[in-house]
C-alpha positions as CSV (number, residue, x, y, z in Angstrom):
1,M,172.6,-103.8,125.2
2,G,172.1,-102.7,128.8
3,V,169.2,-103.8,131.0
4,S,167.4,-100.4,130.6
5,E,167.8,-100.7,126.8
6,L,166.4,-104.2,127.0
7,A,163.3,-102.8,128.7
8,V,162.9,-100.2,125.9
9,R,163.4,-103.0,123.3
10,W,160.8,-105.2,125.1
11,A,158.3,-102.3,125.3
12,A,158.8,-101.6,121.6
13,M,158.1,-105.3,120.8
14,L,154.8,-105.0,122.7
15,D,153.6,-102.1,120.6
16,G,150.4,-103.3,118.8
17,A,149.4,-105.6,121.7
18,V,146.4,-103.9,123.3
19,A,147.1,-102.7,126.8
20,P,144.9,-99.5,127.3
21,T,145.7,-99.1,131.0
22,L,149.3,-98.1,130.4
23,T,151.2,-95.5,128.3
24,R,154.4,-96.5,126.4
25,T,156.5,-94.8,129.1
26,Q,154.7,-96.7,131.9
27,V,155.3,-99.9,130.0
28,E,159.0,-99.2,129.9
29,E,159.0,-98.4,133.6
30,L,157.1,-101.6,134.4
31,L,159.5,-103.8,132.3
32,D,162.6,-101.9,133.7
33,G,161.7,-103.3,137.1
34,F,162.2,-106.8,135.8
35,T,165.0,-106.7,133.2
36,A,167.8,-106.5,135.8
37,R,166.4,-109.5,137.7
38,L,165.8,-111.5,134.5
39,T,169.4,-110.8,133.4
40,A,170.5,-112.1,136.8
41,A,168.3,-115.2,136.3
42,V,169.9,-116.2,133.0
43,R,173.3,-115.8,134.8
44,G,172.1,-118.2,137.4
45,T,172.1,-115.7,140.3
46,E,168.3,-115.0,140.5
47,D,165.4,-117.4,141.0
48,M,163.4,-118.4,137.8
49,S,160.2,-117.2,139.5
50,V,161.0,-113.6,138.3
51,A,159.6,-114.7,134.9
52,R,156.3,-115.6,136.4
53,E,156.2,-112.2,138.2
54,A,156.8,-110.5,134.9
55,A,154.1,-112.4,133.2
56,A,151.6,-111.7,136.0
57,A,152.4,-108.0,135.8
58,L,151.7,-107.9,132.1
59,V,148.4,-109.7,132.5
60,A,147.5,-107.3,135.3
61,A,148.3,-104.4,132.9
62,N,145.7,-105.8,130.5
63,Y,147.9,-107.6,128.0
64,R,145.6,-110.4,127.1
65,D,146.4,-111.5,123.5
66,S,148.8,-114.1,122.1
67,L,150.9,-111.4,120.4
68,A,152.1,-110.2,123.8
69,V,153.3,-113.6,125.0
70,H,154.8,-114.4,121.6
71,R,156.9,-111.3,121.4
72,S,157.9,-111.5,125.1
73,V,159.2,-115.1,124.5
74,L,161.2,-113.8,121.6
75,V,162.8,-111.1,123.8
76,L,163.6,-113.6,126.6
77,C,165.1,-116.2,124.2
78,K,167.0,-113.8,121.9
79,D,167.5,-110.3,123.2
80,L,168.1,-111.3,126.8
81,V,170.7,-113.9,125.7
82,E,172.4,-111.3,123.5
83,T,172.5,-108.8,126.4
84,V,174.4,-111.3,128.6
85,C,176.4,-113.0,125.8
86,P,176.9,-110.6,122.9
87,E,179.1,-113.1,121.1
88,R,178.2,-116.8,120.6
89,D,181.7,-117.9,121.4
90,C,181.1,-116.6,125.0
91,V,182.1,-119.4,127.4
92,D,178.7,-119.2,129.1
93,Y,176.6,-119.0,125.9
94,W,174.9,-122.4,126.1
95,P,174.1,-122.3,129.8
96,V,172.7,-118.8,129.4
97,R,170.6,-119.8,126.4
98,D,169.2,-122.9,128.3
99,R,168.3,-120.7,131.3
100,A,166.7,-118.2,128.9
101,I,164.5,-121.0,127.4
102,E,163.6,-122.1,131.0
103,L,162.7,-118.5,131.8
104,A,160.5,-118.3,128.7
105,A,158.7,-121.5,129.7
106,E,158.0,-120.1,133.2
107,F,156.8,-116.9,131.6
108,A,154.5,-118.7,129.2
109,A,153.1,-120.9,131.9
110,E,152.2,-118.0,134.2
111,F,150.8,-116.0,131.3
112,T,148.5,-118.9,130.4
113,T,147.4,-119.3,134.0
114,G,146.7,-115.5,134.2
115,L,144.6,-115.5,131.1
116,R,142.5,-118.4,132.3
117,N,142.0,-116.8,135.7
118,V,140.9,-113.6,134.1
119,A,138.5,-115.4,131.8
120,L,137.0,-117.4,134.6
121,A,136.6,-114.3,136.9
122,E,134.8,-112.5,134.1
123,Q,132.5,-115.4,133.5
124,E,131.8,-115.8,137.2
125,T,131.0,-112.1,137.4
126,T,128.6,-112.3,134.5
127,L,126.9,-115.4,135.9
128,S,126.6,-113.8,139.3
129,A,125.0,-110.7,137.8
130,A,122.6,-112.9,135.8
131,L,121.6,-114.9,138.9
132,T,121.2,-111.8,141.0
133,A,118.9,-110.2,138.4
134,A,116.9,-113.5,138.0
135,R,116.3,-113.7,141.8
136,E,115.3,-110.1,142.0
137,A,112.7,-110.7,139.2
138,E,110.6,-112.7,141.7
139,A,110.6,-110.0,144.4
140,R,110.5,-107.0,142.2
141,R,109.2,-108.2,138.9
142,H,108.9,-105.1,136.8
143,L,112.1,-103.4,137.7
144,S,114.2,-106.6,137.8
145,E,112.8,-108.0,134.5
146,A,114.0,-104.9,132.7
147,R,117.4,-105.2,134.4
148,F,117.7,-108.9,133.6
149,Q,116.7,-108.3,130.0
150,A,119.4,-105.7,129.6
151,I,122.0,-108.1,130.9
152,F,120.6,-111.0,129.0
153,E,120.5,-109.2,125.6
154,G,123.7,-107.2,126.0
155,A,126.0,-109.8,127.5
156,S,129.1,-110.8,125.6
157,V,128.8,-114.4,126.8
158,G,126.0,-116.7,125.9
159,I,123.0,-116.9,128.3
160,G,120.0,-119.2,128.0
161,T,117.1,-120.2,130.3
162,V,115.6,-123.8,130.5
163,D,112.3,-124.9,131.8
164,V,113.0,-127.0,134.9
165,T,110.0,-129.3,134.4
166,T,110.4,-130.1,130.7
167,G,114.1,-129.5,130.1
168,Q,113.2,-127.4,127.1
169,V,114.9,-124.1,126.2
170,V,112.8,-121.0,127.0
171,D,115.0,-118.2,125.7
172,V,118.5,-117.5,124.5
173,N,120.5,-114.4,123.7
174,N,122.4,-113.7,120.5
175,A,125.7,-114.5,122.1
176,M,124.5,-118.0,122.9
177,A,123.3,-118.5,119.4
178,E,126.6,-117.4,118.0
179,T,128.5,-119.7,120.3
180,L,126.5,-122.8,119.5
181,G,126.1,-121.9,115.8
182,V,122.3,-122.3,116.0
183,P,119.8,-119.4,115.2
184,A,118.3,-117.9,118.4
185,A,114.8,-118.3,117.0
186,A,115.3,-122.0,116.4
187,M,116.2,-123.0,120.0
188,P,113.1,-122.2,122.2
189,G,110.9,-125.3,122.7
190,R,113.7,-127.7,122.0
191,S,115.7,-129.8,124.6
192,V,119.3,-128.9,125.3
193,A,120.4,-132.4,124.1
194,D,118.5,-131.9,120.8
195,I,120.2,-128.5,120.2
196,L,123.7,-129.6,121.0
197,G,123.3,-133.0,119.2
198,P,124.5,-136.4,120.4
199,A,128.1,-135.8,119.3
200,N,128.4,-132.8,121.6
201,I,126.2,-133.7,124.6
202,G,128.6,-136.4,125.8
203,D,129.2,-136.4,129.5
204,A,126.9,-133.4,130.0
205,F,123.8,-135.6,129.5
206,S,124.0,-137.2,132.9
207,L,124.8,-133.9,134.5
208,F,121.7,-132.3,132.9
209,Q,119.6,-135.2,134.3
210,K,121.0,-134.7,137.8
211,L,120.3,-131.0,137.5
212,L,116.7,-131.6,136.4
213,S,116.1,-134.2,139.1
214,G,117.5,-131.9,141.9
215,E,120.5,-134.1,142.7
216,I,122.9,-131.2,142.0
217,D,122.3,-127.4,141.8
218,R,125.0,-126.5,139.3
219,F,127.8,-127.9,137.1
220,R,130.5,-126.5,134.9
221,F,132.9,-128.0,132.4
222,E,134.8,-127.4,129.1
223,T,133.7,-129.4,126.1
224,E,134.5,-129.6,122.4
225,H,131.6,-128.5,120.3
226,T,131.0,-129.0,116.6
227,K,128.6,-126.4,115.0
228,P,126.1,-127.4,112.4
229,D,128.4,-126.0,109.7
230,G,131.2,-128.3,110.8
231,Q,133.3,-125.7,112.6
232,H,135.0,-127.1,115.7
233,T,135.2,-125.0,118.9
234,V,135.8,-125.3,122.6
235,I,133.1,-123.9,124.9
236,D,133.0,-123.4,128.7
237,L,129.5,-124.3,129.8
238,S,127.9,-123.5,133.2
239,M,124.4,-124.5,134.2
240,T,122.7,-123.4,137.5
241,I,119.3,-124.1,138.9
242,V,117.4,-120.9,140.1
243,R,115.0,-121.4,143.1
244,D,112.3,-119.1,144.5
245,S,112.3,-117.7,148.0
246,E,110.9,-121.0,149.3
247,G,113.6,-123.1,147.6
248,R,111.4,-124.5,144.8
249,P,113.1,-124.9,141.4
250,R,112.0,-122.2,139.0
251,F,114.2,-122.5,135.9
252,L,117.8,-123.3,134.8
253,I,120.1,-120.7,133.6
254,G,123.1,-121.6,131.3
255,V,126.2,-119.5,130.4
256,T,128.5,-120.4,127.5
257,V,131.8,-118.8,126.6
258,D,133.8,-119.7,123.4
259,V,137.3,-120.4,124.8
260,T,138.7,-121.8,121.5
261,D,141.4,-119.1,121.1
262,R,142.4,-119.3,124.8
263,K,142.6,-123.2,124.5
264,Q,144.7,-123.0,121.3
265,L,147.0,-120.4,122.9
266,A,147.4,-122.6,126.0
267,D,148.1,-125.7,123.9
268,R,150.7,-123.7,121.9
269,L,152.4,-122.3,125.0
270,W,152.4,-125.8,126.6
271,Y,154.1,-127.2,123.4
272,D,156.7,-124.4,123.3
273,A,157.5,-124.9,127.0
274,H,158.0,-128.6,126.6
275,H,159.9,-128.8,123.4
276,D,163.4,-127.8,122.2
277,S,163.0,-124.7,120.1
278,L,165.9,-125.7,117.7
279,T,165.2,-129.4,117.0
280,G,161.5,-129.7,117.9
281,L,162.3,-132.7,120.1
282,P,160.8,-132.9,123.6
283,N,163.0,-130.9,126.0
284,R,164.4,-131.9,129.4
285,L,161.2,-131.0,131.3
286,L,158.9,-133.2,129.1
287,F,161.4,-136.1,129.0
288,F,161.6,-136.3,132.8
289,D,157.8,-136.0,133.0
290,R,157.5,-139.0,130.7
291,L,160.2,-140.9,132.6
292,A,158.5,-140.2,136.0
293,A,155.1,-141.4,134.5
294,A,156.6,-144.6,133.0
295,T,155.8,-147.9,134.7
296,G,157.5,-151.3,134.6
297,Q,160.8,-151.8,132.8
298,V,162.3,-149.0,130.7
299,G,165.4,-148.6,128.7
300,V,167.4,-145.3,128.4
301,C,170.0,-144.4,125.8
302,Y,172.1,-141.3,126.6
303,L,173.9,-139.9,123.5
304,D,176.7,-137.3,123.5
305,L,178.0,-136.2,120.1
306,D,181.7,-136.6,119.3
307,G,183.3,-133.9,117.2
308,F,180.5,-131.4,117.4
309,K,182.6,-128.7,119.0
310,E,185.0,-128.9,116.1
311,I,182.2,-128.2,113.7
312,N,181.0,-125.2,115.7
313,D,184.6,-123.9,115.9
314,S,185.4,-124.4,112.2
315,R,182.1,-124.0,110.5
316,G,180.3,-121.6,112.9
317,H,177.2,-121.9,115.1
318,T,174.8,-121.8,112.2
319,A,176.3,-125.0,110.8
320,G,176.3,-126.5,114.3
321,D,172.6,-125.7,114.7
322,Q,171.9,-127.3,111.3
323,V,173.7,-130.5,112.4
324,L,171.7,-130.6,115.7
325,C,168.5,-130.3,113.7
326,D,169.5,-133.1,111.4
327,V,170.6,-135.2,114.4
328,G,167.2,-134.7,116.0
329,R,165.4,-135.7,112.7
330,R,167.5,-138.8,112.3
331,L,166.9,-139.9,115.9
332,R,163.2,-139.4,115.5
333,L,163.1,-141.6,112.4
334,A,165.2,-144.3,114.0
335,L,163.0,-144.6,117.1
336,P,160.8,-147.7,117.7
337,P,157.1,-147.1,118.3
338,N,157.7,-147.3,122.1
339,G,160.6,-144.8,122.0
340,V,160.8,-141.0,122.6
341,A,163.9,-138.9,122.0
342,A,164.7,-135.6,123.7
343,R,167.4,-133.0,123.6
344,L,168.8,-132.3,127.1
345,G,170.9,-129.3,125.9
346,G,174.0,-128.6,123.9
347,D,175.0,-131.7,122.0
348,E,173.4,-134.1,124.5
349,F,170.4,-136.3,123.5
350,I,168.5,-139.0,125.4
351,V,166.0,-141.7,124.3
352,L,163.4,-143.4,126.5
353,V,162.2,-146.9,125.5
354,E,159.0,-147.6,127.4
355,N,157.9,-151.1,128.2
356,C,161.3,-152.4,127.1
357,S,161.4,-156.2,126.8
358,G,165.1,-156.5,127.9
359,Q,168.7,-155.8,127.1
360,E,168.5,-157.3,123.6
361,E,165.8,-154.8,122.6
362,L,167.7,-151.9,124.2
363,D,170.9,-152.9,122.4
364,T,169.0,-153.0,119.1
365,V,167.6,-149.5,119.7
366,A,171.1,-148.2,120.6
367,D,172.7,-149.8,117.5
368,G,169.9,-148.2,115.4
369,L,170.5,-144.8,116.8
370,L,174.3,-145.0,116.1
371,A,173.6,-146.3,112.6
372,A,171.3,-143.3,112.0
373,L,174.2,-140.9,112.7
374,R,176.8,-142.8,110.7
375,D,176.2,-141.2,107.4
376,P,177.8,-137.7,106.8
377,F,175.8,-134.5,107.3
378,D,175.4,-132.0,104.5
379,V,176.1,-128.4,105.8
380,A,175.9,-125.8,103.1
381,G,177.1,-128.2,100.5
382,L,179.9,-129.5,102.6
383,S,180.0,-133.1,104.0
384,V,180.8,-133.4,107.7
385,R,180.7,-136.4,110.1
386,V,179.6,-136.5,113.7
387,G,180.2,-139.5,115.9
388,A,178.3,-140.3,119.1
389,S,179.1,-141.9,122.4
390,I,176.1,-143.8,123.9
391,G,175.4,-145.1,127.3
392,T,172.4,-147.4,128.1
393,A,170.6,-148.6,131.2
394,L,167.8,-151.0,131.7
395,V,165.8,-150.5,134.9
396,D,162.6,-151.2,136.7
397,T,161.0,-147.7,137.3
398,D,159.2,-149.0,140.4
399,A,162.5,-149.8,142.1
400,T,164.9,-147.2,140.8
401,A,165.1,-143.5,141.5
402,I,165.4,-141.2,138.5
403,D,168.7,-139.7,139.7
404,E,170.2,-143.2,140.1
405,L,169.1,-144.1,136.5
406,M,170.6,-140.9,135.1
407,H,173.9,-141.5,136.9
408,A,174.0,-145.0,135.5
409,V,173.5,-143.9,131.8
410,D,175.8,-141.0,132.3
411,T,178.6,-143.3,133.6
412,A,178.0,-145.7,130.7
413,M,178.1,-143.0,128.1
414,Y,181.5,-141.6,129.4
415,R,182.8,-145.2,129.5
416,D,181.8,-145.6,125.8
417,K,183.4,-142.2,125.0
418,A,186.7,-143.3,126.7
419,L,186.7,-146.5,124.7
420,R,186.1,-144.7,121.4
421,H,188.9,-142.2,122.1
422,G,191.2,-145.1,123.1
423,R,190.7,-146.7,119.8
């Protein structure tokens, strides 16, 4: 498959994801401008930032739903790899696949950022329009009241007004009622704290008090919200104080947006970008984030499978993938409560033991990991064995650089492999 064919394939995958600003031909032309550079990126000759450029271009073209990013990640992780390495026995297959996964992570991260920025811009625009209309109501009451009422009732985001002296709700639109799960008619005359309930008001209570007392003019935050029917959502809440021409507080205006879908998509994209797609273990990126955040003494076990290449060569890559999945599962079950296992790529795994008490504990963990891999693996009814070489290092994270630590465990692992082969 050539790069132009890849663009056509990608455009076909995006069919069904709403993007009314472009025709199918225009989508193909847009993607054709990126496929050659993406292909170069998985070969290691182009910067990974091209994935972020592609994601930003799709968001700008009005691709806003999870279907678009889901299908794009599939194209990057599968079709792009097959374009560069049509056969799995290609010598560059594993490096190409790892770079493709990294490309997909960059794409997903930029797509999430783009969605958030679009949502925030739309909310700011709505809030600005509402505030403008509210201020004009004081200067040109009759005309502005009609304009504000149209915005108020027809807005797709929740809007409500609050009496600045009593803290009680004056009016809300239907979108606000739907977001909070409370009938619009049941809210006027009640306090915001009473409507949201003690479980939902949380940190917002002190912010409301500061707003009513005049200490601040506005606030904005995301919060989890439980509706009266028990449904859990995430809402983006903004509150602003509206003043008259002389600066006296007149009322509060609040805007709510249900961002549950966007939050779930962001969480899913974060998970996909930080976990190995085959084994489900944390990937290299998440492991080094955890390692960088660790404090005090930590232990690291670096595992390299012995005999895995022979399984791939004799049984095929499908069997090899099954063995890697089983290895990941066994390592996860063998971990102590303070341990985390990750797949670095290929047949290399690494385990971080946080707050490690000493070499004795680290040796116990290493022995447990090796014991977990000792039993044979069942591959399509056939029993196969995989050994492992392991290197360990015990260090103080406050005094040791990460690259020094990795060099130490890498050296120890190869020393262990040499001893095993010598035996």
